[in-house]
C-alpha positions, 0 to 999 in steps of 0.5 A: 374191335371197339369198346361198345362192341366189347361191352355188348358182348360182355352183357350177352355173356353175363345174361347167358351166365344167369344175370337176368336183372335188367337194372344190373345189366343196364348199370354195367352198360352205363358205367365205363369199366375202362375208366377203372382199370390201369392204362396197360389193361384198358384193352381188357376192360370188357373181358370177363376177368379180374385185373390188377390195380394199384396197391396190389389189389384187383378189380373184380371179374364183371360176372362176380360184380354182377352176381354179388350185386344181383344177390344183394336184392337191391331197390332204390331205397337201399342204403348200402355199405361197401367194404373195400372200394378198390378201383371204385367200379363196384361202388359205381355200379351200386350207386345206380341201383340204390339210394346211397352207397357208403364205401370204405378203403384202407389205401388213400391212393385208391380212394383218391383215384376212386373219388376222382372217377365218381366225380367225373361220372357225376355219381353224387350218392357215394360217400367214401372214407379211408378206414378199417373196413372190418369195423364198418361205419357205425355212425351210418349204421344200420345198413339195408345191405353190406357188400364186402369185397375182400375175404375174411376167415369168419364173418366180422361180428361188427359188420353183422351187427351193422345190418338192418335187423329186419331182412338186412343182407350181407354178401362176402367171401369167406376163407373155407380152406387154404387157397379156397374161398366161398361167397356167402350171403347172410340174411338178418332177422332180429338176432338170427343170421341165416347163411347161404353158400353161393359159389367159389371165388378168389378175393384179396384178403380183408386186412384190418387197419388202414395202410400206413403208406399208399 
């Protein structure tokens, strides 16, 4: 079974699961997920499942990538902050749907690999840095949208403050109980932050600081 067929099957699966935004489906079709997974897992690149990557991290399940992206309600004018670059796959998808992506990763190894992938694919509207994702990127704030790809016990207040005041949206997983997480969407209007629960998820934890090694 070749990659094109697997990709078509995945797109059909996502449509059946409620991903109806044709721009997102097109982005998933255009970005080669096999480029973002370690070689031993290349055959599973278009399976609808998360996969392990370096530094003990994961590349998210395609449905979760698509769902989170759809819930961000992006347009081509949006300036987006992503916390947790990982393999770079989510940032690559976002880059096809918005004006600019700023992405933060605590592991230098992962960021170097992600940057190489962005360069190979000609994705020039992604700016990345090694840093503490919980602190956001204050020099570039405010952001129209923020996506956090690691689970926090509570909404990091610094990130919430970096959202655009008039309708800024943040998507992030929150710990709700031991071994339980929930994806939440936060919409900002002035000093008011509206919370909406979306679905149960499993993400690696959001760790403060940068990694000393790797």
